[in-house]
C-alpha positions in Angstrom: 14.1 0.4 -4.9 12.0 -0.6 -1.8 8.5 -1.6 -2.4 5.7 -1.4 0.3 2.3 -3.0 0.3 -0.5 -1.9 2.4 -2.8 -4.8 3.0 -6.1 -4.2 4.7 -7.7 -7.3 6.2 -11.5 -7.0 6.8 -13.8 -9.5 8.7 -16.6 -9.7 10.9 -16.7 -9.9 14.8 -13.1 -9.2 15.4 -11.9 -11.9 13.0 -9.3 -9.5 11.6 -7.7 -8.9 15.1 -7.8 -12.5 15.8 -5.8 -13.3 12.6 -3.4 -10.9 13.6 -3.1 -12.3 17.2 -2.7 -15.9 15.7 0.1 -14.5 13.1 1.9 -13.2 16.1 1.5 -15.9 18.7 2.2 -18.6 16.0 5.6 -16.9 15.1 4.8 -16.5 11.5 4.8 -12.8 11.7 8.4 -12.9 13.3 9.5 -15.4 10.4 8.4 -13.1 7.8 10.3 -10.1 9.6 13.3 -12.4 9.6 13.1 -13.1 5.9 16.1 -11.7 3.8 14.8 -8.5 2.1 12.1 -7.5 4.7 12.1 -3.9 5.6 8.8 -3.9 7.7 5.9 -6.2 8.6 3.8 -4.2 11.0 -0.1 -4.3 11.7 -2.3 -1.3 12.6 -6.0 -0.8 13.4 -7.7 2.1 11.8 -9.5 4.1 14.8 -12.6 4.3 12.8 -13.0 0.8 11.8 -12.5 -1.9 14.4 -13.1 -4.7 11.9 -10.1 -4.0 9.6 -6.3 -4.7 10.2 -3.9 -2.7 8.2 -0.6 -4.7 7.4 2.4 -2.4 6.1 4.6 -5.0 4.3 7.7 -3.5 2.9 10.7 -5.2 0.9 14.0 -4.1 -0.3 13.3 -5.4 -3.7 10.7 -7.1 -6.2 13.0 -10.1 -6.1 12.7 -10.2 -2.0 9.0 -9.9 -2.4 8.9 -12.8 -5.0 10.9 -15.0 -2.9 8.5 -14.3 0.2 5.5 -15.2 -2.2 6.9 -18.4 -2.9 7.8 -19.2 0.5 5.7 -21.6 2.9 4.7 -18.5 4.7 2.2 -17.7 2.2 0.6 -21.1 2.5 0.1 -20.3 6.4 -1.2 -16.9 5.8 -3.6 -18.2 3.3 -4.9 -20.7 5.6 -5.5 -18.3 8.4 -7.1 -15.7 6.3 -9.5 -18.5 5.3 -9.9 -19.5 8.9 -11.0 -16.2 9.6 -12.9 -15.5 6.7 -11.2 -12.2 6.0 -11.3 -10.3 2.7 -8.3 -8.0 1.6 -7.7 -5.0 -0.5 -4.2 -3.8 -1.4 -2.1 -0.7 -2.3 1.3 -0.8 -3.7 4.1 1.8 -3.2 7.5 2.2 -4.7 10.1 4.2 -2.5 11.0 7.4 -4.0 14.8 7.1 -4.5 15.4 10.9 -4.1 13.9 11.0 -0.7 11.5 13.5 0.9 11.8 16.9 -1.1 13.1 19.8 1.0 9.9 21.8 0.6 8.3 19.0 2.3 10.6 18.4 5.1 9.3 21.7 6.9 6.1 19.8 7.6 8.0 16.8 9.5 8.7 17.4 13.0 11.6 15.1 14.2 
């Protein structure tokens, strides 16, 4: 069962965007994407909130996420989060193994 965590990083004066730019430029984001069990690690910015960045962080299993949380990447992320004085909120989801119900598929354009 895959696990997805939506992390909202919020700061001031563009700090959240600078955080993401440094995560990408330093190669830290790519290193996380290359970790065993990573399904998705992608940043987005809400159209109505320029001071917040959304990270969609998905893993194949809780075990893969636990290994990631024990990795040196977490120290780097924490250092950058502190550098940019970011605050976070999180939402956690588990993949529905049954997939999208047939009655909902009618609303999806492929």
